[in-house]
TIDRENBA-578724 format. One record per residue (C-alpha): x, y, z; residue number from 1; chain. Coordinates in steps of 0.1 Angstrom, whole numbers, plus 5000, padded with zeros to 4 digits. Example, Ala and Ser with C-alpha at 12.3 -4.5 7.8 and 13.67 -1.06 7.14 Angstrom:
REM residues 2
+------+------+------+-----+-------+
|    u |    v |    w |  nr | kette |
+------+------+------+-----+-------+
| 5123 | 4955 | 5078 |   1 |     A |
| 5137 | 4989 | 5071 |   2 |     A |
+------+------+------+-----+-------+
REM end
This chain:
REM residues 242
+------+------+------+-----+-------+
|    u |    v |    w |  nr | kette |
+------+------+------+-----+-------+
| 7469 | 0974 | 6481 |   1 |     A |
| 7476 | 0956 | 6510 |   2 |     A |
| 7495 | 0972 | 6543 |   3 |     A |
| 7527 | 0955 | 6538 |   4 |     A |
| 7533 | 0972 | 6506 |   5 |     A |
| 7517 | 1007 | 6521 |   6 |     A |
| 7535 | 1009 | 6554 |   7 |     A |
| 7533 | 1034 | 6581 |   8 |     A |
| 7569 | 1045 | 6567 |   9 |     A |
| 7554 | 1045 | 6530 |  10 |     A |
| 7526 | 1069 | 6546 |  11 |     A |
| 7547 | 1095 | 6555 |  12 |     A |
| 7566 | 1091 | 6523 |  13 |     A |
| 7535 | 1093 | 6500 |  14 |     A |
| 7514 | 1118 | 6517 |  15 |     A |
| 7548 | 1142 | 6516 |  16 |     A |
| 7543 | 1154 | 6554 |  17 |     A |
| 7580 | 1149 | 6562 |  18 |     A |
| 7601 | 1145 | 6594 |  19 |     A |
| 7585 | 1175 | 6610 |  20 |     A |
| 7547 | 1160 | 6609 |  21 |     A |
| 7561 | 1125 | 6616 |  22 |     A |
| 7563 | 1135 | 6654 |  23 |     A |
| 7521 | 1139 | 6651 |  24 |     A |
| 7520 | 1102 | 6637 |  25 |     A |
| 7543 | 1088 | 6660 |  26 |     A |
| 7555 | 1064 | 6636 |  27 |     A |
| 7587 | 1041 | 6641 |  28 |     A |
| 7616 | 1060 | 6651 |  29 |     A |
| 7601 | 1087 | 6658 |  30 |     A |
| 7602 | 1085 | 6700 |  31 |     A |
| 7632 | 1082 | 6716 |  32 |     A |
| 7640 | 1045 | 6727 |  33 |     A |
| 7631 | 1053 | 6765 |  34 |     A |
| 7597 | 1071 | 6752 |  35 |     A |
| 7590 | 1044 | 6730 |  36 |     A |
| 7592 | 1018 | 6755 |  37 |     A |
| 7571 | 1035 | 6782 |  38 |     A |
| 7545 | 1039 | 6759 |  39 |     A |
| 7542 | 1004 | 6747 |  40 |     A |
| 7545 | 0992 | 6779 |  41 |     A |
| 7511 | 1008 | 6792 |  42 |     A |
| 7493 | 1006 | 6759 |  43 |     A |
| 7472 | 0976 | 6753 |  44 |     A |
| 7491 | 0956 | 6726 |  45 |     A |
| 7463 | 0940 | 6705 |  46 |     A |
| 7427 | 0941 | 6701 |  47 |     A |
| 7415 | 0920 | 6729 |  48 |     A |
| 7435 | 0941 | 6755 |  49 |     A |
| 7422 | 0972 | 6741 |  50 |     A |
| 7388 | 0961 | 6744 |  51 |     A |
| 7393 | 0949 | 6779 |  52 |     A |
| 7408 | 0980 | 6787 |  53 |     A |
| 7377 | 1001 | 6773 |  54 |     A |
| 7352 | 0981 | 6793 |  55 |     A |
| 7371 | 0980 | 6823 |  56 |     A |
| 7370 | 1020 | 6821 |  57 |     A |
| 7334 | 1019 | 6814 |  58 |     A |
| 7326 | 0999 | 6844 |  59 |     A |
| 7344 | 1026 | 6863 |  60 |     A |
| 7323 | 1056 | 6848 |  61 |     A |
| 7293 | 1035 | 6855 |  62 |     A |
| 7302 | 1026 | 6891 |  63 |     A |
| 7314 | 1062 | 6896 |  64 |     A |
| 7349 | 1050 | 6905 |  65 |     A |
| 7365 | 1071 | 6880 |  66 |     A |
| 7402 | 1074 | 6880 |  67 |     A |
| 7406 | 1099 | 6851 |  68 |     A |
| 7436 | 1083 | 6842 |  69 |     A |
| 7463 | 1104 | 6818 |  70 |     A |
| 7446 | 1138 | 6821 |  71 |     A |
| 7475 | 1156 | 6841 |  72 |     A |
| 7497 | 1182 | 6829 |  73 |     A |
| 7525 | 1158 | 6828 |  74 |     A |
| 7506 | 1135 | 6807 |  75 |     A |
| 7495 | 1164 | 6783 |  76 |     A |
| 7531 | 1175 | 6780 |  77 |     A |
| 7544 | 1136 | 6774 |  78 |     A |
| 7516 | 1132 | 6745 |  79 |     A |
| 7527 | 1165 | 6731 |  80 |     A |
| 7557 | 1152 | 6710 |  81 |     A |
| 7533 | 1121 | 6697 |  82 |     A |
| 7502 | 1101 | 6699 |  83 |     A |
| 7499 | 1066 | 6705 |  84 |     A |
| 7462 | 1057 | 6709 |  85 |     A |
| 7451 | 1021 | 6714 |  86 |     A |
| 7417 | 1024 | 6699 |  87 |     A |
| 7399 | 1042 | 6669 |  88 |     A |
| 7363 | 1047 | 6679 |  89 |     A |
| 7333 | 1058 | 6655 |  90 |     A |
| 7310 | 1080 | 6681 |  91 |     A |
| 7275 | 1100 | 6675 |  92 |     A |
| 7283 | 1136 | 6679 |  93 |     A |
| 7257 | 1138 | 6705 |  94 |     A |
| 7269 | 1160 | 6732 |  95 |     A |
| 7263 | 1131 | 6761 |  96 |     A |
| 7284 | 1109 | 6742 |  97 |     A |
| 7323 | 1115 | 6750 |  98 |     A |
| 7342 | 1084 | 6747 |  99 |     A |
| 7369 | 1096 | 6767 | 100 |     A |
| 7346 | 1101 | 6798 | 101 |     A |
| 7324 | 1068 | 6793 | 102 |     A |
| 7353 | 1047 | 6787 | 103 |     A |
| 7373 | 1068 | 6817 | 104 |     A |
| 7407 | 1072 | 6796 | 105 |     A |
| 7431 | 1100 | 6792 | 106 |     A |
| 7447 | 1123 | 6764 | 107 |     A |
| 7460 | 1105 | 6737 | 108 |     A |
| 7446 | 1071 | 6747 | 109 |     A |
| 7414 | 1071 | 6721 | 110 |     A |
| 7416 | 1080 | 6686 | 111 |     A |
| 7380 | 1093 | 6681 | 112 |     A |
| 7359 | 1103 | 6648 | 113 |     A |
| 7324 | 1116 | 6656 | 114 |     A |
| 7295 | 1124 | 6636 | 115 |     A |
| 7259 | 1123 | 6638 | 116 |     A |
| 7246 | 1087 | 6639 | 117 |     A |
| 7278 | 1072 | 6638 | 118 |     A |
| 7280 | 1065 | 6602 | 119 |     A |
| 7302 | 1051 | 6577 | 120 |     A |
| 7294 | 1075 | 6548 | 121 |     A |
| 7308 | 1077 | 6514 | 122 |     A |
| 7345 | 1087 | 6515 | 123 |     A |
| 7341 | 1121 | 6507 | 124 |     A |
| 7328 | 1126 | 6542 | 125 |     A |
| 7365 | 1116 | 6553 | 126 |     A |
| 7350 | 1092 | 6581 | 127 |     A |
| 7364 | 1061 | 6566 | 128 |     A |
| 7396 | 1077 | 6557 | 129 |     A |
| 7401 | 1092 | 6596 | 130 |     A |
| 7392 | 1055 | 6609 | 131 |     A |
| 7421 | 1039 | 6583 | 132 |     A |
| 7446 | 1067 | 6593 | 133 |     A |
| 7437 | 1053 | 6632 | 134 |     A |
| 7446 | 1019 | 6623 | 135 |     A |
| 7474 | 1024 | 6596 | 136 |     A |
| 7493 | 1055 | 6605 | 137 |     A |
| 7489 | 1051 | 6643 | 138 |     A |
| 7487 | 1013 | 6651 | 139 |     A |
| 7454 | 1012 | 6666 | 140 |     A |
| 7447 | 0974 | 6668 | 141 |     A |
| 7408 | 0979 | 6677 | 142 |     A |
| 7380 | 0998 | 6660 | 143 |     A |
| 7351 | 1004 | 6678 | 144 |     A |
| 7317 | 1017 | 6661 | 145 |     A |
| 7298 | 1032 | 6691 | 146 |     A |
| 7259 | 1036 | 6689 | 147 |     A |
| 7237 | 1050 | 6721 | 148 |     A |
| 7205 | 1050 | 6734 | 149 |     A |
| 7175 | 1076 | 6719 | 150 |     A |
| 7197 | 1084 | 6688 | 151 |     A |
| 7182 | 1115 | 6671 | 152 |     A |
| 7200 | 1107 | 6638 | 153 |     A |
| 7185 | 1073 | 6638 | 154 |     A |
| 7150 | 1086 | 6654 | 155 |     A |
| 7150 | 1110 | 6621 | 156 |     A |
| 7155 | 1079 | 6597 | 157 |     A |
| 7122 | 1065 | 6610 | 158 |     A |
| 7106 | 1097 | 6607 | 159 |     A |
| 7116 | 1100 | 6570 | 160 |     A |
| 7107 | 1063 | 6560 | 161 |     A |
| 7074 | 1066 | 6581 | 162 |     A |
| 7060 | 1101 | 6571 | 163 |     A |
| 7083 | 1108 | 6543 | 164 |     A |
| 7098 | 1140 | 6560 | 165 |     A |
| 7126 | 1157 | 6543 | 166 |     A |
| 7153 | 1174 | 6563 | 167 |     A |
| 7172 | 1204 | 6553 | 168 |     A |
| 7209 | 1204 | 6538 | 169 |     A |
| 7229 | 1180 | 6543 | 170 |     A |
| 7213 | 1166 | 6574 | 171 |     A |
| 7192 | 1148 | 6548 | 172 |     A |
| 7224 | 1129 | 6536 | 173 |     A |
| 7228 | 1112 | 6571 | 174 |     A |
| 7193 | 1101 | 6576 | 175 |     A |
| 7194 | 1088 | 6542 | 176 |     A |
| 7227 | 1067 | 6552 | 177 |     A |
| 7209 | 1051 | 6584 | 178 |     A |
| 7176 | 1042 | 6567 | 179 |     A |
| 7185 | 1008 | 6552 | 180 |     A |
| 7196 | 1000 | 6591 | 181 |     A |
| 7160 | 1010 | 6599 | 182 |     A |
| 7145 | 0990 | 6573 | 183 |     A |
| 7165 | 0958 | 6583 | 184 |     A |
| 7150 | 0961 | 6619 | 185 |     A |
| 7113 | 0967 | 6607 | 186 |     A |
| 7104 | 0931 | 6611 | 187 |     A |
| 7124 | 0925 | 6645 | 188 |     A |
| 7102 | 0921 | 6677 | 189 |     A |
| 7104 | 0951 | 6701 | 190 |     A |
| 7109 | 0988 | 6699 | 191 |     A |
| 7117 | 0999 | 6665 | 192 |     A |
| 7141 | 1029 | 6676 | 193 |     A |
| 7164 | 1007 | 6699 | 194 |     A |
| 7165 | 0977 | 6671 | 195 |     A |
| 7173 | 1006 | 6644 | 196 |     A |
| 7203 | 1018 | 6668 | 197 |     A |
| 7216 | 0983 | 6670 | 198 |     A |
| 7212 | 0976 | 6632 | 199 |     A |
| 7227 | 1009 | 6622 | 200 |     A |
| 7259 | 0999 | 6644 | 201 |     A |
| 7264 | 0964 | 6627 | 202 |     A |
| 7257 | 0978 | 6591 | 203 |     A |
| 7289 | 1003 | 6602 | 204 |     A |
| 7307 | 0973 | 6617 | 205 |     A |
| 7300 | 0953 | 6581 | 206 |     A |
| 7311 | 0982 | 6560 | 207 |     A |
| 7342 | 0990 | 6581 | 208 |     A |
| 7352 | 0947 | 6579 | 209 |     A |
| 7349 | 0950 | 6542 | 210 |     A |
| 7362 | 0980 | 6534 | 211 |     A |
| 7393 | 0980 | 6507 | 212 |     A |
| 7419 | 0984 | 6506 | 213 |     A |
| 7427 | 0993 | 6543 | 214 |     A |
| 7409 | 0980 | 6571 | 215 |     A |
| 7396 | 0948 | 6553 | 216 |     A |
| 7434 | 0937 | 6547 | 217 |     A |
| 7441 | 0945 | 6585 | 218 |     A |
| 7413 | 0925 | 6596 | 219 |     A |
| 7420 | 0894 | 6573 | 220 |     A |
| 7457 | 0894 | 6585 | 221 |     A |
| 7443 | 0894 | 6622 | 222 |     A |
| 7460 | 0930 | 6629 | 223 |     A |
| 7429 | 0949 | 6634 | 224 |     A |
| 7396 | 0939 | 6652 | 225 |     A |
| 7361 | 0961 | 6644 | 226 |     A |
| 7336 | 0959 | 6669 | 227 |     A |
| 7302 | 0971 | 6676 | 228 |     A |
| 7287 | 0985 | 6709 | 229 |     A |
| 7258 | 1004 | 6723 | 230 |     A |
| 7260 | 1032 | 6750 | 231 |     A |
| 7230 | 1036 | 6775 | 232 |     A |
| 7226 | 1073 | 6781 | 233 |     A |
| 7207 | 1066 | 6813 | 234 |     A |
| 7226 | 1039 | 6828 | 235 |     A |
| 7261 | 1050 | 6817 | 236 |     A |
| 7267 | 1011 | 6806 | 237 |     A |
| 7284 | 1004 | 6771 | 238 |     A |
| 7272 | 0969 | 6759 | 239 |     A |
| 7290 | 0951 | 6729 | 240 |     A |
| 7270 | 0940 | 6700 | 241 |     A |
| 7278 | 0908 | 6687 | 242 |     A |
+------+------+------+-----+-------+
REM end
């Protein structure tokens, strides 16, 4: 099913949310002309512009020149009527990795999905579906899979593979999802944890690029780009992963 046959308008109709919930989705026709023009004039219009805005914000964060844009009472009231994020970010749930802060962005700028190990897991987790919503219903042109240094979930996957450690409850499901990334990184030079973190991000990007029917279709049509990045807890710097 392509995005042309499953449009934003049809998304509302099929999901049955109706006119009341349409405001939350910020689809065409929901905002007034003036509001829509204001939102579009300041919002990055494509993936390259979105990525540029993120990296510029991260530089401000690293240099301690943060502007804290879009966090005022006025901004909060503006976005109460509808959201218009310019990027969907899959980030780790780690308390030290808050995308709005490390990219110096404001309320309503980022559509953030957070889970331990920034994993793209089976559909019942809702992770992939949330990202699909971010690009299909909200129109974000960019998806970023964001890992970070010293990731405990990746360290757990290494522990499981090296020592056969079993983790309790659903934690083990997260660890098992990351294990293929560790296996892939085993033969590389350097620190296994760092290499596994990078490998885990790369695998997440690959999964999303090939995830049917929504994201892969939008990627093929050039409407959405998926990128990987890694955040350094000590320096505060985000580096893109090729």
